[in-house]
Every structure is written in C-alpha cells, then in structure tokens.
N, C-alpha and C positions, 0 to 999 in steps of 0.2 A: 238256351245259353247265349250269352252276349257274344258278339262278333270278336274273334281273335284278331288283334291288330298286328300287322306284319312289320318286320324290321327292314324290309326291302327299301322302303321309302327313306330310311335313315342312313343305312350304310350299304354301299354297293361295292366299295373298293376294299379288298383284303388288306389287313394290316400285318405287321410282323409278328410271328409267334413269340418272339422274345419279349413282347409286351406282357405276356402272361407271367413271366418270372418276376418282372419288376413290379407288377400290379396284380396281386393275387385275386382269384375269383372267389366269390362267396355265394353259397347256396344255403338258404334258410328253409328248412322243411317244417312247416307249422301244421300240426294236426288239430282236430277239433274235439274238445271234450275228452281227451285221453288222460286218465288219472295216473298218479304216481305208481300205482300198483298194476297198471293196465297193460304190461308187457311181460315177456319172459326174461328181461334184464333185471337183475337184482340191483336196485338203485342205491342201496346202502348195505355194505358188508355185514353190519351188525344187526340188520333187520331182514331175516329170511322172508318175511311176508311182504317185502317191498318188490316182489315179483309175483306174477299171477300163478295160480295153481291150475289154470286151464289154457290160457291164451299162449300160443307159440309164435314168437317173433324172431326167427333166426337171422333175418337181415339186420335188425337192430342189435342183436347180439354181436354180429360181425362188426357193426358200427362201433359198439362199445369196446371191442377188442382192439380196434384201430385208433382209439382216442380216449377221451376223458368223459366220465359220467359224474354229474354233480349230485351228491346225496341230498343237498338242500336246494333243489331247483324250484323256482317259483314262477308262476304267471304274475303279470302286473295287476291283474284284476280277476274277480271270480266269475265273470262271464265275458261274452265274446267281444263286442265292439270296444269296450274300454281297454281290454288287454291288447287287442290288435293296434289300437291307436297309440298305445304306449310303446309297443315294439317299433312302430314306424318313426316315432319322434324322440325316443330316449327320455321321455318324461312320464311322471306318474299320471294315472287316470284322473285323480283330483285336480292336478295342475291344468289338465286339458278340459276340465269340467265334464269329463266323460264318466258319469256315475252310474250309468245303466246302458243298455243297448240303444243304438240310434233308432231302432224301429218304433219305440214308444213315443217319439217326438212327433207332433202333428205335421211337421214339414215332410215326414216320410210316409205318411199313410198311403200315398199312391204307390210307393215302391214296395212296401211290406204288407202282405195281405192280412196279417193278424195284428199289426201294430196298434191300431186304435183299440181293439179289444184288450190287448195287453195293457195299454195305458189305463183303461177303465178299471182293470183289476188291480193294478199296481199303484195308482196315484189318486184315484177319486174316492172321497170319503174314507180317509185313513186316519189312524190316531195321530199321525204326524203330517204336517204340511211340508212337502219336499220340493226342491227345485227340479225342473226337468233337466235331463242330461243334454249334452251337446248333440245337435242333430247330425253333425258330420265332422269329419276331419277338416279343420280350418285350412284354407289354402295358404295362409301366412305361416303355418307350421312347416318346418322343413323335415322331409322324410329321409330315410336312408338313401333312397335313390337320388334325391336332390342334393344331399350333403356330398355324396360321391361326385356327382356331376359338377358341382360348384368348384371343386378343387381338382378333379380329374375328369375332364370332359370326354376323355377317351372311353370311359366306362359306359356300358350298355346295361339297361335295367329291364327286368321283366317280373310280372306277377301273374301267376296262374292259379285259378280256383277261387275260393271264397275270399271276398274282400270285406264287405259288411261295414263300411265306414261312411255311408251316406252319399258320397260322390265318387266319380270314376277315378281309378288309379292314374289315368292319363293326365289328370289335373295335378298330380303329385309326383311327377318326374318319371313315370314308368313308360318306356318306349313300346313295350309289348305287354298286353294284358288281356284278361278275360272279360273285362267290363265291370260294372258296378253290381257285383254279385252279392248274394246273401245266403240264407239257408236253403231257400226253395229250389235253387238250381241243382242242388245235390240230391234231390229226392226223386230220382227217375226210375230206380229199380232196374230190371233187366232191359237191355243186355249188358248194361254197365252200372251195377249198383253203386250209388254214391259218386258216380262219374270218376272213380279212382283211376281207371285206365286212361280215360280221356285226358285228365290233368297231367298224368305221367307222360303220355305221348307228346303233349304240348311242350312239356319241360325238356324232354329229350330232343325234340326237334330244335328247340332254342339252343341247346348245348351243341348240336351239330353245326348250326349256323356260326356259333362263336368259335368252334374248332377250325372252321374254314377261314373266318375273318381274322382270327388271332387277337380279337379285342377282349379286354378284361370285362367281367360282368358281375352284377349282383342279380340273383334270381331268387324270388320267394315262391315256394310251392306250397299252396295252402289247400290242404285236402278237406273235403266235406265230411269224411269219416273221422271219428266214430259217433258223430252227432246223430240223435234220433231224427227220423224214424229208422229202425234197424232194417238194413237192406244188405243182402249178400246173395251170392250164387247158391242155388239149391244144392249143387254137388258139394260145395265147401261146407254147407251146413250139415249135410249128411256125414261128411268126413269127420267133423267135430263130434257129432253124435256117436259115431262108432268109437271114437277115442274116449269119450265120456263113459260109454258102456264098459270098455276095457279098464278104464280107471276105477270104476266102481267094483268090478269083479276082482281086481287085484288089491282092493283096499280092505285089509284085514281089521283095521281099527274102526271101520264104519264112520269115517269122518264126514262132517258137513262141509263141503267145499265152498270156498269164498266166491268163486266165479263159476256160474252154472248155465248161463244163457247161451245156447249154441249159435244163435244168429249173431249175437254181439261178438262172440268169439270168431266166427267166420269173417265178419266185417273187419275185425282187428287184423286178422291174418291176411286178408286181401290187401289191406293197407300196407302191411309189412312187405308183402310180395312186391308191391309197387315201389317201395323204398329200395328194395334190392335191385330192381330194374334201373332205377335212377343211379344208384351207386355203380352198377356195372357199366352204365353209359359213361360215367365220369372216367372210369378205369380204361374202357375201350378207346376213348377219345384222347387218351394220354394226358388228362388234366389232373390226375391225382396229386402230383407233387406241387401243383400251383393253386389248389382249390381247398378252401375251408368249407366244412359242412356243419351246420347247426341243426339239431333236431329237438323240437319242444312242442308243447301244447298250449292252447290259448287259455285254458283253465282246467280245473279238476273235473272228474267224471260226474255226469248226471246220474243221480241215484234215486230220483223220484219214483220210478216204477220198478226198482230193484233189478234192472237189466244187468247192472254190475255193482261193484262195491269198492269203496276206497279204504276199507279196513286194512291196516290198523289205524288209519287216519280218521278223524271225526268229520262227519257230514260231507257235503258235496257242492257241486256247482251253485253259484250265486252266494254261497256262504264264505266268509273270510276265515273260517276255521280251516285247519290244514287240508282237509279233504277237498275244499273248493279251490285252493291256490297252489298246493305243492304238486309239481308235475315232472314228467321226464324231461331231462335237460342234458343233452350230450353234444360233444364237439369233437371233430377230428380235422386234421389238416397239417400243413407244414410246421414242423417244430413242436407240435402238440404231443405230449407224453402219450404212450399207448397203454391200453388196458389198465387205466388208473381211475381211482376214485378221488374226488376232491370234495371236501366238506365245507368249503367257503360258500356262504349263501349267495346265490346268483338269481337274477330276476329278469323278466322280459325286456325291461327298458335299459338293461345293460348292453343289449346287442348292438345298438347304434354306436356308442363310444368304442366298443371293442372292434367293430369293423373299421372304424376310423383309425384305430391303432394299427391294425393289420395293414391298412393301405397307406399309412403315413400321413394322415390328415390332422392338422392341428387347429384349423379354423372351424370350430364347432358352434352350433347355435347357442344362444344364452339360455340359462336356467335349466340345463340338463340335470336330471335326477339320477340317470344311470351312471355306473362306474365300470370302466373297462376291466374285463377279466382276462385280457390277453396274456399278462404275465403269470397269472395263476395257472394257466394251461401248460406252462413250461417249467414251473418250479417243482422240485421234488418234495417240498414241504410248504404248503400255503397256510398252515395252522396259525402262524404268527401275523399273517396279513389281515388287517381289519378293514371292514367297510367304512367309508367316510361318514355315511349316515345310516340310520335305521331304514328297514324296509317298511313301506306304508301301503295300506289297502283301505278302500272305502267303497261300500256298496250302498247306494242311496235310494232304495225303493223297497217295496214289499213283494214277496212271493209267498202268499199265505199258505198255499198248498205245500210249500217246502219249509214252512215254519221259519221264514226269513223276513226280517224287517231291517231298516237302516242300521248299519253296523260298520265299525272300523277296527283296524288292527295295526299294530306296529311290532316288528321284530328287531331287537337290538342284542347282538350276541346270541346266547341261547335262550334269552327271555323273550316271550311274546305276550303282549297285552291285547285282549279282546274287549271292545266296548260295545255293548248293546245300548244304542242311543235311546230307544223308546223307553226302556226301563231303567236307564242310567246305571246299568249293571256292568261291573268291571271284573274280568277274569285275568289272572296272571299265571302263565305256565312256564316251566323250564323244559324246553323241548329236548334237551339232552337226556333227561330222565323220564319224560312224560310225552312221548310222541303223539299219543292219543288224546291229549288235552283233557285229562280226566280230573285233575286235582288243581283247584284254584288256590294259588299261593298268595293272593293279594293281601289276605289277613296276616300272613306270616312275614311278608316283606312289603309293608305299606310304602316305604320310601321308594322302592323300585317301581311299584305300581304308580305312585303319584308322579314320579319323574317321567315315566313313559307316557302316561296320559297327558301330562303337560306338553311333552314334545309333540304328541299327536295333534292336540288342539292348536298348538302354535303353528305347526306346519299348515294345517287347514286354513287358519287365519291368513297366513302369509300368501297362500295361493288363491285366496278369495272365495273359499267355499263357505256358503251360508248354511249353517247347520240346521237340520230339520227342527221345526217348532211344533209345540202341542196344538192340535186342532180342536178348538173349543166347540165346534159343531159336529164332531164325529158321532155317527150313529151306527153302532155295530150291527143293528138289525137290517141295515141296507148296504153293508159293506160288500161289494161284489166279490171280493176275494174270499169272503167267508160264506156267502150264500150260494155260490156256484158249485156244481159237482166237480170232483177231482177229474173225472173223465172228460169233462168239457174243455180241459186245458190241453188235450192231447192231439189236436188236429195236426196233420203233417205241416211242418214248417213253423208252427206256432211257438215252439220253444226257443229261448234265446241261446 
C-alpha cells in the first residue's frame, strides 16, 4: 500500500469550530462495481427487485432513511477509470478522452501488472480501429479538491483507497491520500479482505483530525470492494451460508434466488459494516448537522463469472446497457429530505457542481457537463425539473469475453438510445415501461431515434472524439480476444 500522507505538515493550528457551519463538510463514499440491485435498499419503490434477495446492508438502509435515494442513479461510465475521472472533474468521460481504463495505455504498463495483456486483447487486431484512452487524469483538469481550494482555501481534502487515475492524488489537490492506487492494492485477503477496515480507519482518523482543527473538508473514501477477486472473512461467509440454508428451508415456492454467492454477499456486508462505522464516527464527532454524505458506485456490477446479477437490468460492467451504468446513488445531509425517493436522473459528474452549490462556489471550470442536484434534494416534487442535457456514455474498446464492443448511449427523459458502433445497430427504449431494455422501439419512433442519435454524434464531434473506423486488415483467426480461454482473463487484479 502506498504511504499515507499526513496533514500535520499542512495544518498545525486549530481553527474555529464555527467554520464548519459556514462551510459544510462533504464525504463521498465511492464503492467499486456495486450494481443497482446490490444492496438491501430498494432503489425504486415500483421495482421490488431493485433490492437484493440475499445481501443485507443495514447501514445503507439507515443512510437511506436519513436522506434521499435516486431511483435513476448512474455512473458516468461503465468501467473504473473513466467513471472516477468524471466524478473528479464534473465532465463526461468522452470529453476527457477517457474511453477505457488507464491501465491499457502503454504509459502505465509499469504501474498496472496486466495492462499490456489487456491492451493486446482489447485493441490489437479488432474489427474496428480505436483511439487509446487517456493515460491519466490531466493536471490541467480541476478536481473537486482543487475547485474547493481555489475559492475556499480553508478546505482540507483527502482521498483514501482506490484512485486508478494514472497519477497521484497529490498532483490533483489532495492534502492526504493513499497514493496512486489501483485494483491490486485491494487484493490482500486476510486479515483485512479488500483493505476495507484499513481504508475506514484512515478515513475516521482524518475525521478526528478535522474535528480537532475545526477546518471544513472534502473526503473521498474509495473502497476496493466489491471488485473481484472475491475476498471476505471466513466467519462472515459461513454466516451468509447459514442464512441461505434457512432461506431455502423456508422457501415453499422453490424459487431460484437472484443473488447466490456467499463470498460476494459477505464481502458486500463487510463493506456495509465499514460504512456504518464511518457514519457512527461522523455522529460521534458532532459533525452530522454540517456534513453531506454521498454514496455511489463507479459502475454496475461485474457479471462475467455469475458472482452476482444485475437483474432486472440488462448486462453488466463495461456495457452501456442499464446493468453496466445504473448504480446506487444516495445522499444525506443538512436540509436534505429524509427517507425519500427522487426519480430525477442523476450521474457521477453531477457531484462536483453539487458540492460547489453546497459550499457557495460560483467560479467553476469551463465545459462542465454535470448539473447540480442540490435543489432536487430539498424539493418535495422534482418531477417537473428537467436536466439541461441528455446523459451520455461511451465505451471505446472490446471485451470479447463479455460480448462488449465499442458502444454509446444517450438518455433523454425516459427514452434511451443505444448504439452498437461495430454493427451500426440502434436500439431505442422507454425506460419507464421497459427497465430491462427488451423491446427496441426505434422502428416505431424513428424520429425520436434519429434525434437522439444525432445528438449523440454531435456531442462526440464537439468534444473531439474520433469514432472507431473499420479495420481492413482484421483477421478473426488471430484476434486475441477470441482465441484466448475465458479463464485466462481471471488473474487477480486483471479485471478493470
């Protein structure tokens, strides 16, 4: 694990506690690969299956009771680095040229043990010729930490856990951080599976420092769970197995349960216990009335090896179908309505402008794509509030074993258009009627499909995305993604 950088060199003189009330604290809890149905919180009142039939997350249930849950919460991208880069900057992944994880870029082969192998499988000898993704979060992009400090220098910033953006958080405004971490740091197993306890202890230590100093802060807590490989304490795995046995004994209908893997369940529940410890620390330190907390995931759940399921959503991680991008998204804090569902579509790159709203910052970077949801959190009815622009996603590579090729999507209102670039195939869905994206409406509503596709292409052109082009030399007989065994993709840390 990278060295934890201390605040002592930055601030030694306590400040007034009153600063907390004038400048709210913000804690962003970002989990890894947790799908929309991956908790015991029902994300949509009208969709009973939007909660797990196995995983128990009482801390997140308490979080939901104290705030707002978004029924249409989205990640900014369908895999790790692009989504995290968007959260940091308030911009879409395409605008940042972050169309895949940073690991596949040659500049990062020394940092990521499986980066070159993933590049060979995802980019070499493919039906389409694609641009490489950004190798790192550019230093000229302003992060949440830098935006806060530019207008409110009294703010302290911290990042604990997984970063995965190519360069250190210290180059992007973070005073305290765990270093330039990626997936591999979380794969340690016992005595601290997924480093969940370590990351939580670091976060709580930071909270205590700020309680003493009285300085306002932004802290991002980025857990390694529930990313593969599956790691959890044996005692918790056995506890889940006992619960499953009881569940089956009491099931008179002989159902096939959606979520069945006890290790994945135990890992999820250990993550939830850590969230509970973090929430308790905020309460115990007297910070509750001055602290906003956001809980979300970087993308939908990985379903490649059937460890979990995103049903009733279609597909999973790396896909821009709903299973790859719809995620838990919950907020609580001063003035936020309690125990409420909001149907307004929200996305990861909305977080930066929302924090700016909370803190009272008007001087924001240019070309932001995110839209503040601060007012949505306090309104009794947000149904009439529209987004200024559609939500846009782009995944720009191949994952053959997941049946994923370059693809884009846009959501405007209840309509979502999916574009399979390789086959130039367009699907139009009405998510209010067809959450599982089963019925293509493009033939019934060609004007809507044409309009959304035009918007999608225009946006990509505006931000300088070069669309994939046909590869005249493609040879399927030597395509690494087609010829390698599925099992060969499963080395620890190799997944994005």
